[in-house]
N, C-alpha and C positions, 0 to 999 in steps of 0.2 A: 503580398510577401510571393516572391522566385519563385517555383518550386525547382530542388535543383534534378529532377527526374532525368530520365533519357527524351520522354517524348510522351504526349499525351497523346497522341492519334490513333491509340490502339493502345485496347489494355493488356495486349503479348507484350509488345513492343513495351509499356511502363512496366512491367510488372521488370525490367533490367535496371538496377541500379545502379551511378551512377561511384567512379571513387569518390566524390564529394560526398556523394550521399551519404555514402559507412561511412564517410570519415566524421560527415555531421553526427550520426549516429551511434557512433562512438563515444565521441564525446559525452552528449547527454548521459548516455551506460554508465561512464565514468564518473560524473557527479553523484546518479544512482546509486551506482558501485560502491562510494565513500561512504555516503550519509547510510548504508547498514552495516557497511563496515565500519565506521566510528560504531555505531549503537552494540556491539558485536563483541568489538576487542576490550570495550573501559572495564568490563563487567569480570574477567578473568581476573584485570590487573590491580583490583581495588584493593585485596589484602598489601600488596606493595606498597599501592601507594599511602594507605593509613599504617603502617607500616613508617616508612620514610620521613612524614608530615606532618605524625603525631597528630592522627584526624580519631574522632572518635565516629563509631559507629553510624550513630542523626546524621554528623556530618558528611558519612560520606555517601549519602543516601542521596547527597544533594547531588555529586557529581553525575551521577545518572539521572536523577532528578529534572535537573539542572537543564539537561538536552532537550529533553519531555517538554521542561515548560516553556520555553523558547520555541522548539519545533511547533505543538498542537496549540500553544494559544497565538501562532500570526499567520499560520497556515491560511485561513480564509483572504485576510490580508496581502499574502503573496500570491494569491490567484488572481485577484483581482487586479492587483499590482503591475502582473505582467500583462492583462488585457487589455492595460490602459496607457500604459508607460514603455510598452515595447518589449515581450518576450525575449530577445536577444539583449535587449540591457539590463535590463533587470537578472536575465542568469547568469552572465560576466560579470555584475557588478557583486552578486554574493555570492558566487564561484570564486572571487578575487576575497571575501569578509571571511569566507571557511578558510580558504588555507592561511590569511593572519592568526585566526584564531587556533588552527592546530599548531603552529609554530610558537603563540603565545603558550598553550596549556604543555608545551613541553619543555619550560622553559622556566616557567613561574618556579616559586618554594615557598607558596601559601597555597593555604585550601581557598579560602575564598577566592584568591583570584583565578585557583585552577576553575572554582565552581564557574566562574563569571566569563573563563574565556569558554567552558564547556556550552553554559547560556547565549554565547555569541554566533557560537556554531550550530545550536539548535536553532538560533531567529534565521541565521543564511540559507541551513538547509530549510525552514518554512520558506523562502525565496527559490531558490533551484529546483526544490522539488515539482510544485506547478506549474513555473515556467518550463522544465527541460519537459514537464508530461505535455502538454499545450502545444510547446516546438512540434512535438513526433505526430500530433492530433492533426497541425495546424498544414508539415510542411506534406505527410503521407497521405493520398486521397483515402478516403472509407471504404475499406473493403479487407479485399484478399493482401493489401500491400502493407496497409495501417493495421491488419494483425498482426502479420508477421515484423513489424518494426516494436510493436506494441509486445509481444511473445518475448523478443528479445530485451527490450530492457528493464522488463520486470524480473527475469531470469538473472540478471547481472544484477540485481538487488537480494533477490534467495541467495546466489554467488558467492555477493559482497561478504554477506550477512555466515555464508557457512566458513570462508576461507578468515575471516573474522575470528571467529573461534577459533582457527589452527594458530593462524599466526600473532597473538594473543598471550600461545601459550609459550609459542618459541620464541620471542619479543621479549615475555617479561623475564624469562632465564635471564637477561643478559640487564634491563632495565623498563622499569614502567616508561619512562621519559620517551620510548621511541614507538610505544603503542600511540601515544599521544603527536610525534612528531610524524610518523607514518605520511597519514593523509596529504602534506605539506605540499609537498616537492608533487606528489600525483596529481593533486588539485592544480598546480602551477600549471604543469604540464598542459593540462584537459585546458585552461584558461588561454594558454597562446593558441592551441590549436584553435580553443574555439573561437577566435579572435579575427580567425583566417576562413573559417571552413560555416560554421553557425551562417545560416542566410540572414538577410537582415530583415526585420520585419516593421511595417508602418505603427506608431500608436493609435487607437480609436481617437480618430476626431471628431467622430458624430456624436461621441455621451454628451450630457448635455450637464457637466458640473464634475465633481467630488463626491461620492458619500462620505462625506467626513464624518455626521455625527454617526453610521452605521458603522463604518472604520474602527472608530473608537469603541461603541457598545459590542460590535464582536470581536473585537478583540481585548475586551476586558472582562466578557463572561466566556471563552475562551481560556484567560488563563487563568483566572481566577475558578473553574472547572475539575481543570488539568492540576492547581496547585490543591483547591481542598480534596480531592481524588486521590492525589499523592501524600498527602499527610494524614487522613483520613485512617489508615492503621494507625499511627503511631500515639492520635490524640482520643481516636474513640469514637464509631462512625455514630455515637448516640449524643455524644459531648454535644453542651450549647454554641458551639466555635465551629463545628461541624455543620451542625443544622442550622443554623444562620450561614453559613457561606455559603449552603445549599439555597436557598431561599434568597441569598441577592443574586445567587447565578441566575435563578428562575426570575425573577425581578426582571434585571439584565436583559436576559433570551428576550423575555414579552414585551418590553420597552423596543429591544431591535429590532424583530419584525414587525411591529406596527410603523417604526418610521422607511426600513425598506419597503414595506407594499405604499408610502407615499413618496419615495424618494424618487426623483424620473431617474438617476443611475445607480443603482445600489449597489450592494457591494455581494449580494447575492437576491439573484430574480428568483422569489419562491417559485413563478411559479415552472420550474425546472421541476418542481420535488412532485407536479402532478404527473409524472410520468411512472405507473408502473415500476419497469423496467430499472428506472432511476434508483428508486426507492430500497427496491431490492440489491440494487449495489453498493448503495453505500450500508445497507445493514448487514447484510453480507461481508462486508471488508471489514466493519466491524467486530463481528463474531469468527471471522476468519480467524484476524491478527489477533484479538485480545484470547482466543481459546492459545492459537499457538505459541505467542508469550509469556503467559501463562506456564504454559506446560512444558516450554523448553527451564523455564524459571525451577522450578520443583525439579525437574530431572537432573539441571547440571548441580542443584543442592544435594540431591538424593548421593549422585552419584560420587561428589566429589566428599561430601559431610559424613557419608553411611557406610559407601564401598573405597572410601580411602583411594581415590582412583586424583591420579595428577589432573592440569588443569587439560595437558595435551590429549591425555590417555582422554579426554571428557567430551574434545573437542572431536580428536576421531571418531571418536561413538555418536556424533552430529553428524558426522560426513556421509556416509550413503545417503539420508536426504538432498542435501544440499546437490551432493553428483547426481543425482536423476533428475532433480531439477534444471540443471546445467546441461545436462545432456539429452536431454529434452526439448530445448529450448528451440533448434531449429524445426522441429515440427509443428509444435502447438501453431503456428499460424495457421497452415492448410488444416490439423488436426479442427478449431474454430470456424473456420470455415466449413466444412466439411458439415459439423454437426448444430453448429450455434454454440454459442455462450449459455443458454440457460440450462443446458442438459448438461455441459460438462462442469456447469457449477455445482447444480446438486449429486455428479456424481463424485466429485473431488471430496463432496462435502460427507458423501457417507462412506470413501475411504478412511475421511479424517476421524471420523466418529469410529471404526473400527478401531484404526491406528490406536489411536486414546484408551479405548474399552479392553483391549490385548493390553495394554501397558499396565493395568492394573495387578494381572500377575506378580509381579515383578516380587520380590523378597529381597533378605540380605546376601543373596549369594546366587544372582539371578548366569545362567549360563547365557552370552550375549546374541550365540547365534539364533538359537530356541526361543530366547522374549522378548528381550530388545529390538533386536535386526530387525524384525519383521515389522513391529510398528514404526520404527525409520525409515524401512521402505513406503508403508502406505501413507505418510505424512508427508514425505517427499511425493511422492504420485498425487499426491492432495492440492500441495503448493502448487506443481505444477500443472495442474488443471483451474484449479481454481482461482490464483494471483491474476493471470492474464487475463481469462475473463472476465473479472470482476473491474476491470480497466477498461480493455475495450466497448462494455454494455454501457461503462459508463459515460464514457466518451461518446458511442456513436449516435447519431441524429441530433447533434448540440451545434449549433452555428459557432464560426470560426474566432467571435470575438466574444465568446461568450466559454471556448475550451478552457483560458486559465483557470476561469470561475468551480467550475466542474471538477477541474483537475483538483485545485484546492480544500475541494467541499470532501472529495472522496480520500484525500489523506489526511485530513481532517479526521475522520471515520475511521480510520486507520489509528492513527495515533490514541483522539480518543477512546477507542473503543480498546485497544489495548492498552491504556493506563485506569481505566472503568473497573475490567475486568479482570488484573492482573489484581488490582486492590482486594476485590469482593477476594478471589482466591485464595488470595494470604489471608483476609481476614478470620476463613475461614478453616486454613490452617491454625491460626492462631487459637479458633474458638475452640481445635479438637487437638491441644498440646496439651498433654497432662502431666503432672507434676512427676513422673518417672524421666530421666535421661538415659533408659536404654534404646538402644539403638530401634530394638522392635515398636518401643513405643514411640518413636519421632515417626518410623514408619508411619506408623499406622496413621496419626497426624495428619501424613501427606496423603493418605487417600481418598479422604473428603475432598482434597481440593482436586485431587486428579478427576471424581468424580463429577466436581462442577465444571472443569473442563470439557469432560467429554456431553454435560447437559448443553452448555454454550453451542459447543459443533453443534449439538442435537437442535440446536434452536435456528442455528443457521441453516440447516437441513429445508427444517421445514419455511419457515419463508422463502426459500430460492425455489422451494418445490413447486408454490403457487405462478413462476411465471412460467412452470408447464403446459398449466392447459392455457395461461395465452398463446405462446407457441405454437400448441396446435387447433386452438378457434383461428390463426390468421396462417396457416396451412391448409385449413378447411376451405376457408374464407377465398385463398388465392385458388387451390383445385376448382370449385364452386364456379370460382369465374372463369378459368381458362374453361371449363368445360362450356359456360354459355357461348365463348366467344367458338370456340369447335362448331359448338352445336346453331348460334350464328352462321359459321363460315359453309357448315354444309347445304346449310335454307336458303340463301344467295348462291351459291353455286349450282342446287339445282333450279332456284327461277333464271338465272342464266343458262342453262341447258332446256328451260322449257319456252323460254323467251327463243332461242337458237330453231328450235323446233318451229316454233310456229313462225317464224321469216324464210324458215327455209320453206315450207308448206305455202304462205303465202306466195315465195315467187317464182316455186313449181306453178302452181294456179294461174 
């Protein structure tokens, strides 16, 4: 694939981006922005949707879960398809499907059709997300250029999520259908621009066939895992249905691993997971998104149900976190270059733990500036540090023909982590709900859930902190190697001087 960089002759000149390169990045950012926007907008609109379409609470859940099911279940397949079929082709086709599904979702008058449109949107996002990320990692060379591009890219996701909360509050006042329709024209504009700007990519013609059994097993296991986790709080974690579903997931994953080991062209090359940095990035992504989406879920209910805040008021309460992420986007690339991803990830998780812990102080009459705002700012700073760094760490050192695979794996970790930990936190809250329906009793049932959210972030901190030891070891090795090189250079110089002196003595004699 030809890169639209200005030149590769020198690092300094390569740092200048052409207008086409900026255009390519903006198209990819638009798709990621839409994915995050769509996830956050639908939550606020659910009460209005249920009222107009006469849907039960369990049916409303599937408007959210349908998207998660399509997205989380097909990410592995989407990432590998981008590598094998061409990243540009997969990205643009999936973006077109996303636009059509958005249009369908805003026009239907049936609950099942709305859920189906949400599933199709999740499915298309499962292809645009890994394809878009792998286009960036194969267009921008590893190092400062890629770090800068990825920091902008993931910042658009955080900005889209934050703006979705605000826009949904405004649009739902007019009609919930506007929240479904809004992504359609943006997706169409991005599609037209992408046809002109995104560089063409060759299909991987070196692969030895398609891993059809692996694709079927991987997709089936992820779909069943997400479905089981989403349904578990409703049907019960200890019921026969849930336990048998988890057993089936374990069997499917076991067979999947055996198939991947023997396949000449696997859906996931398991050797990638031998890297400690890769494993820490995947587990860190699960803990990061799982804790945040659970926190946002509990806090949204707390603000609207217990404090009586409007949807717009609630969205504005979250806005400082998103604004902090957006404002820091242009600096993150340089910060990563200076400090490295392991340090930033650990620092971000530490800030996240403190932010969640501080929120445990909330009561039924909180002072926003003193109680809620500090947590939002700390969590916003954590997101600004952790999310770009995780993406950079996961994709560094990976060959171009496997970038889609790794991107799909990272996004799968994000979505599966969100689904699993949200279900766990919801179950903890439900288990601590008392018979009393007083506001204080409800708030008391939320506190164990917030404690679990904090514990998830602590686990992420401990897991990612193990990367600091490896970083120090590598730095020590480099310093020792440089010291040896300097010593060798000094020895050579002394020997040369001695030879010159002997030559001069011989010449005089």
